[in-house]
C-alpha positions in Angstrom: 94.7 91.0 103.6 95.7 92.9 100.5 99.2 92.9 99.1 100.7 95.5 96.8 104.1 94.8 95.3 106.4 97.3 93.7 110.0 98.1 92.7 110.5 95.8 89.7 112.3 97.0 86.6 115.1 96.5 84.1 118.6 96.2 85.4 121.9 95.1 84.0 123.6 91.9 85.2 125.4 92.6 88.5 123.1 95.3 89.4 120.6 95.6 92.3 116.9 96.2 92.9 114.7 96.4 96.0 111.2 95.2 95.9 108.6 96.3 98.4 105.3 94.6 99.4 102.8 96.6 101.4 100.2 94.7 103.3 96.8 96.1 104.4 93.7 94.7 106.0 94.0 92.0 108.6 97.7 92.3 109.0 97.7 91.5 112.7 97.0 87.9 111.8 100.0 87.5 109.5 102.4 84.7 110.5 104.9 85.1 107.7 105.5 86.6 104.3 107.4 85.4 101.3 108.5 86.2 97.8 108.1 83.8 94.9 109.0 84.2 91.3 107.6 82.8 88.1 108.7 82.8 84.4 106.6 81.7 81.4 106.5 77.9 81.1 107.8 77.4 84.6 106.1 76.8 87.9 106.2 79.2 90.8 109.6 79.2 92.6 110.1 80.0 96.2 112.6 82.8 96.7 112.6 83.9 100.4 110.4 84.1 103.5 110.4 85.8 106.8 108.6 85.3 110.1 106.5 88.3 110.7 107.1 88.5 114.5 110.5 87.0 115.0 112.2 88.0 111.8 113.8 84.6 111.0 114.5 84.4 107.3 114.7 81.6 104.8 116.1 81.6 101.2 116.2 79.4 98.2 119.7 78.1 97.4 119.7 80.0 94.1 119.5 83.4 95.9 121.3 82.7 99.2 123.9 85.4 99.8 122.6 87.7 97.1 119.1 88.5 98.3 117.9 89.8 101.6 114.4 89.7 102.9 113.4 92.1 105.7 110.2 93.6 107.1 109.1 96.8 108.7 106.3 95.9 111.0 105.3 99.5 111.7 104.7 100.0 107.9 103.3 96.5 107.3 105.8 96.2 104.5 108.3 93.4 103.5 111.3 94.1 101.3 113.4 92.0 99.0 116.9 93.5 98.4 118.4 91.8 95.3 122.1 92.2 94.6 124.4 90.7 92.0 121.5 90.1 89.8 121.8 87.5 87.0 119.8 87.1 83.8 118.4 83.9 85.2 116.8 86.0 88.0 114.5 87.5 85.4 110.9 86.7 86.4 107.7 88.1 87.8 108.1 88.4 91.5 105.1 87.9 93.8 104.8 88.6 97.5 102.5 86.5 99.6 101.3 86.2 103.2 100.4 83.2 105.4 98.5 83.0 108.6 99.8 79.8 110.2 103.1 78.1 111.0 101.8 74.9 109.4 101.2 76.5 106.1 104.3 78.7 106.4 106.5 75.6 106.7 104.7 74.0 103.7 105.0 77.2 101.7 101.3 77.2 101.2 100.4 80.9 101.3 97.0 82.4 101.8 97.2 85.7 100.0 99.1 86.9 97.0 100.0 90.3 95.5 99.8 91.1 91.9 103.4 90.7 91.0 106.2 93.0 89.8 108.4 92.2 86.8 112.2 92.0 87.2 114.3 91.9 84.0 118.0 91.4 84.1 119.9 92.1 80.9 123.3 90.4 80.1 
């Protein structure tokens, strides 16, 4: 499966952005999709995930209540709505797809998009 992320940019603290991730290829086998973020010198951090069929969502504590992950199955696209952004949310954001419940639970994703940069100014 191929993943194409978009929607990043520069925003002031307190602002909002919506990221999109379009999936193509063997999308019928996707079990779940997620968003991760990474900054220079830090490891990859889990942000949010969603079951592709049932729509159940999961969030990191740091974004709970501010971010919303959703999906449009007809468009094979997952979204990340980010509100009340903080400077510490600045990172490269990556979407990913996983094919099994086992790997979904372990946050071990099979396919990754190229990333989109989010910069929050204070």
